[in-house]
Residue, then its C-alpha position, 0 to 999 in steps of 0.5 A: x316241347x322237347x327239341x332233342x330231335x328234329x320235329x315235324x309239325x302239322x300246320x293248323x291241323x291236318x289241313x289237306x283233309x280237314x278245314x283249318x283249326x277244326x278239332x277233327x283236323x287237329x286230333x287227326x294231326x296228332x296221330x301223325x305229327x310230332x306237334x300241331x300248330x294252331x291259331x287262337x283268337x278271342x270271341x266277344x265273350x272271351x271264349x278262346x276260339x281256334x281261327x287263323x283269320x279274323x273272319x270265319x264263315x262270314x262272322x268276325x270272331x272278335x265281334x261274335x259270342x261263342x254261341x253265334x259261332x258254334x253253328x257255323x260250317x267251316x267246311x265238310x260239316x266241321x264247326x269252329x273249335x275252342x282251345x279247350x276242345x283240343x287240350x287233351x291231344x296227346x302231342x304238344x301244341x304250338x299255340x299262335x296267339x293271333x293279336x294284331x293291332x290292325x285287326x278286330x279285337x286287339x286288347x292292349x291289356x293282353x288279357x286274352x293272351x294271358x288267358x291263353x297262356x294260363x291254359x297252355x300245358x308245360x310242353x306247349x309253345x306259345x308264339x305270336x307275330x306281335x312281339x310285345x304280346x309275347x314279351x308280356x306273356x313271358x314276363x307273367x309266365x316265365x316258365x312257359x316256352x315262348x317264341x317270336x314269329x317272323x313273317x316274310x317281310x320281317x328282319x332276321x337280325x331283329x328276331x335273333x336279337x329280340x328273342x333272347x333279350x326277352x327270355x324267349x327260347x324259340x324263333x319261328x321264321x318263314x322258310x324264305x329267310x333261310x334260303x341260303x346256307x349262310x343264313x341257315x348256319x347263322x340262325x342255327x348257331x344262335x342257340x335258339x330253337x329254330x322252327x321253320x314254316x310253312x315247308x311243303x317242298x321235300x328238298x327244302x325240308x331235307x336241307x333245313x333238317x340237315x342244316x340243323x333247324x329244330x323243327x319245321x311246320x308243314x301242310x302235308x305231314x303225312x307225305x313229308x314225315x315218312x320221307x324225312x324219317x326214312x332218309x334223314 
């Protein structure tokens, strides 16, 4: 992903008009946003499925074969998608590897994460909340852009320390960690590419843009992009 300018990404596709992580929503988001953030899990047969939650339409992804998932309706008649379904999109993808030890399907060998990394294109970015997963991916695929995700309860100092220690160039943090100018300046001055999620408030987006973050991820790129591009 080229961070030479401030980027605006679409969260799980164009989710105000399509269900999360569906091929239609992701392809539509690619017509609007600079990049698209998606979530990947492994089905029981190893298929790389796009899903934020471990359970979709009543089925646990990790316990279901792909053929069992294809007939599900995620809303508006949209079926689940595979990662392979969206790799032809013309913009970069921020591929979040959903790999949580407390959720079904956790694989301590990281095979699912490695298979995801093998499919990533040179301009994509891979991230995860499970930092050991990303450390393993970076070690095996040193040329891929990788990053660490930080949730609301995480520690900002920890992610700024651990990311460069393991060769990651990106940190993706919840916007609440940057709620004052001092924290914002500290993160921007770290030398890492700073992606902030999920930013839906225009004033917050403008403050982050002027503060020098690399990118934001939003649920509403169709509204924010014209505002931020016309009044930077």
